[in-house]
C-alpha positions as CSV (number, residue, x, y, z in Angstrom):
1,X,-0.1,0.0,0.0
2,X,1.5,3.3,-0.9
3,X,2.3,5.9,1.6
4,X,0.0,9.1,1.3
5,X,1.9,12.3,0.5
6,X,2.6,14.4,3.5
7,X,1.0,17.7,3.9
8,X,3.4,20.7,3.7
9,X,2.2,23.7,5.7
10,X,1.7,27.0,3.9
11,X,4.0,28.8,6.3
12,X,7.4,30.3,5.2
13,X,10.5,30.8,7.5
14,X,9.3,34.3,8.3
15,X,6.1,32.8,9.9
16,X,3.8,34.3,7.4
17,X,1.5,32.4,5.1
18,X,3.0,31.5,1.6
19,X,0.8,32.1,-1.4
20,X,0.5,29.0,-3.7
21,X,0.6,29.0,-7.4
22,X,-3.1,29.4,-7.7
23,X,-3.0,32.7,-5.9
24,X,-0.1,34.0,-8.1
25,X,-2.0,33.0,-11.2
26,X,-5.2,34.5,-10.0
27,X,-3.6,37.9,-9.4
28,X,-1.9,37.7,-12.7
29,X,-5.2,36.9,-14.4
30,X,-7.1,39.7,-12.7
31,X,-4.3,42.3,-13.6
32,X,-4.3,41.1,-17.3
33,X,-8.1,41.3,-17.3
34,X,-8.4,44.7,-15.7
35,X,-6.0,46.2,-18.3
36,X,-8.0,44.4,-21.0
37,X,-11.2,46.0,-19.8
38,X,-9.4,49.4,-19.9
39,X,-8.1,48.9,-23.5
40,X,-11.6,47.7,-24.4
41,X,-13.2,50.9,-22.8
42,X,-10.9,53.1,-24.5
43,X,-11.6,51.4,-27.9
44,X,-15.5,51.9,-27.5
45,X,-15.3,55.5,-26.0
46,X,-12.1,57.2,-27.4
47,X,-13.8,60.6,-26.8
48,X,-13.8,60.2,-23.1
49,X,-11.0,61.3,-20.8
50,X,-9.8,58.0,-19.7
51,X,-10.4,56.6,-23.3
52,X,-8.2,59.4,-24.8
53,X,-5.4,58.8,-22.4
54,X,-5.2,55.1,-23.0
55,X,-5.5,55.6,-26.8
56,X,-2.5,58.1,-26.6
57,X,-0.5,55.5,-24.5
58,X,-1.2,52.9,-27.0
59,X,-0.1,55.0,-29.9
60,X,2.9,56.2,-27.9
61,X,4.1,52.6,-27.4
62,X,3.4,51.5,-30.8
63,X,6.9,51.4,-32.1
64,X,8.0,49.3,-29.0
65,X,5.2,46.9,-29.5
66,X,6.2,46.4,-33.2
67,X,9.8,45.8,-32.0
68,X,8.6,43.3,-29.4
69,X,6.5,41.5,-32.0
70,X,9.1,41.8,-34.8
71,X,8.8,38.1,-35.7
72,X,5.0,38.0,-35.5
73,X,3.2,38.9,-38.6
74,X,0.5,41.6,-38.2
75,X,-2.9,40.8,-39.6
76,X,-3.8,42.5,-42.9
77,X,-6.2,45.4,-42.0
78,X,-7.2,45.7,-45.8
79,X,-6.9,49.4,-45.7
80,X,-9.7,49.6,-43.0
81,X,-8.6,52.3,-40.6
82,X,-10.9,51.1,-37.9
83,X,-9.7,47.7,-38.1
84,X,-6.0,48.9,-38.2
85,X,-6.7,50.5,-34.9
86,X,-8.3,47.4,-33.2
87,X,-5.3,45.4,-34.4
88,X,-2.8,47.8,-32.9
89,X,-4.9,47.7,-29.6
90,X,-4.8,43.9,-29.5
91,X,-1.1,43.7,-30.2
92,X,-0.4,46.3,-27.5
93,X,-2.6,44.2,-25.2
94,X,-0.9,41.1,-26.0
95,X,2.6,42.5,-25.1
96,X,1.2,44.1,-21.9
97,X,-0.4,40.9,-20.6
98,X,2.8,39.1,-21.4
99,X,4.8,41.7,-19.3
100,X,2.4,41.2,-16.5
101,X,3.0,37.5,-16.6
102,X,6.7,37.9,-16.7
103,X,6.5,40.2,-13.7
104,X,4.2,37.9,-11.8
105,X,6.5,34.9,-12.2
106,X,9.8,36.8,-11.4
107,X,8.3,38.5,-8.3
108,X,7.2,35.2,-7.0
109,X,10.8,33.8,-6.7
110,X,10.7,33.8,-2.9
111,X,7.9,31.4,-3.1
112,X,9.6,28.9,-5.5
113,X,11.1,26.8,-2.5
114,X,7.7,26.4,-0.8
115,X,6.2,25.4,-4.2
116,X,9.0,22.9,-4.7
117,X,8.4,21.3,-1.2
118,X,4.8,20.9,-2.2
119,X,5.6,19.3,-5.5
120,X,8.2,16.8,-3.9
121,X,5.7,15.8,-1.3
122,X,3.1,15.1,-3.9
123,X,5.5,13.1,-6.0
124,X,6.7,11.2,-3.0
125,X,10.3,12.6,-3.1
126,X,11.5,10.8,0.1
127,X,15.2,9.8,0.6
128,X,14.5,6.2,-0.2
129,X,12.8,6.8,-3.6
130,X,14.9,9.7,-4.8
131,X,15.7,8.2,-8.4
132,X,12.0,7.6,-9.5
133,X,11.0,11.0,-8.0
134,X,13.8,12.6,-10.0
135,X,12.6,11.0,-13.2
136,X,9.1,12.4,-12.5
137,X,10.5,15.9,-12.0
138,X,12.5,15.9,-15.0
139,X,9.6,14.6,-17.1
140,X,7.2,17.2,-15.6
141,X,9.8,20.1,-16.0
142,X,10.1,19.3,-19.7
143,X,6.4,19.0,-20.2
144,X,5.9,22.5,-18.6
145,X,8.6,24.0,-20.9
146,X,6.9,22.5,-23.9
147,X,3.6,24.1,-22.6
148,X,5.2,27.6,-22.4
149,X,6.7,27.2,-25.9
150,X,3.2,26.1,-27.4
151,X,1.4,28.9,-25.7
152,X,4.0,31.4,-27.0
153,X,3.7,30.1,-30.5
154,X,-0.1,30.5,-30.4
155,X,0.3,34.0,-29.1
156,X,2.7,35.0,-31.8
157,X,1.5,33.0,-34.9
158,X,-2.0,32.0,-34.1
159,X,-3.7,35.1,-35.4
160,X,-6.1,34.8,-38.4
161,X,-4.7,35.8,-41.8
162,X,-7.9,35.9,-44.1
163,X,-9.6,39.2,-44.6
164,X,-13.1,37.9,-43.4
165,X,-11.7,36.2,-40.3
166,X,-9.6,39.1,-39.4
167,X,-12.6,41.6,-39.7
168,X,-14.9,39.3,-37.8
169,X,-12.6,38.7,-34.9
170,X,-10.9,42.0,-34.5
171,X,-14.1,43.8,-34.5
172,X,-15.3,41.7,-31.5
173,X,-14.5,42.7,-28.0
174,X,-14.5,39.2,-26.9
175,X,-11.4,38.4,-29.1
176,X,-9.5,40.8,-26.8
177,X,-9.9,38.5,-23.9
178,X,-7.7,36.0,-25.8
179,X,-4.7,37.9,-24.6
180,X,-5.2,37.7,-20.9
181,X,-6.5,34.1,-21.3
182,X,-3.3,32.9,-23.1
183,X,-0.9,34.7,-20.8
184,X,-2.7,33.2,-17.8
185,X,-2.2,29.7,-19.2
186,X,1.5,30.7,-19.7
187,X,1.7,31.9,-16.1
188,X,0.5,28.5,-14.8
189,X,3.1,26.5,-16.8
190,X,5.9,29.1,-15.9
191,X,5.1,28.9,-12.1
192,X,5.1,25.1,-12.1
193,X,8.3,25.1,-14.3
194,X,9.9,27.4,-11.7
195,X,8.9,25.0,-8.9
196,X,10.2,22.0,-10.7
197,X,13.4,23.6,-11.6
198,X,14.0,24.6,-8.0
199,X,13.3,20.9,-7.0
200,X,15.9,19.7,-9.5
201,X,18.5,22.3,-8.7
202,X,18.3,21.8,-4.7
203,X,17.6,18.1,-4.7
204,X,19.1,16.6,-1.6
C-alpha cells in the first residue's frame, strides 16, 4: 500500500502564510483582465477622458510593440482604418499581458522553494525513493517547458490571416480576452516550471 503524500504547511520561514501557485496565477489573471477592460473601454469610448489617455498611451508605445512582436506577422487590415486601430490595440494588449505575466512569475521567486516542497511531497520525493522522483520531476519540467513554448507560438503566430476572419474577430471585444487568457495559461506553466526547476537544482 502506497504511503500518502505528507502535507506541507503553507507557512514560510518568516512565519507568514506563503501564497501558492493558484494565488499568483489568480492575481496575474485579474491584472491582465483589468488592463484588457481598460483597453476595450478606450476603444469603445475614445472621446472620454480615460479613453483618450489610453489611446494616446497605445499610440505612444506603438513602435516598442512592433519591435517586441518583430517576428510575429501583423494581420492585414485591408486598408480599414478602424480595423487597423483594433489590431494595434490587440497587439499592445498582448505585449502588456505578457509583461504582466513575466513580472508575476519573477516576483514570486521567494515562493519557489515552498512550491518545490509541495511538489516533492506530492511526487513522493522521500530519501529512499529519490531516483524515481527525480525522473518524474525531469519529465514534468520538460512538459511544462513545452507548454510554455506552445502557448507562446499560439500567441505570436495563431492570429487569423484571411480578410473575413480578421474583420470578424478583431471587431469583437470578446477576441481581446484572448490575450489575458493565453498569458494566464502561460503563467500556470511558468510557475510550475519554476517550482520544478527549484526541485531539480536543490535536490538533496
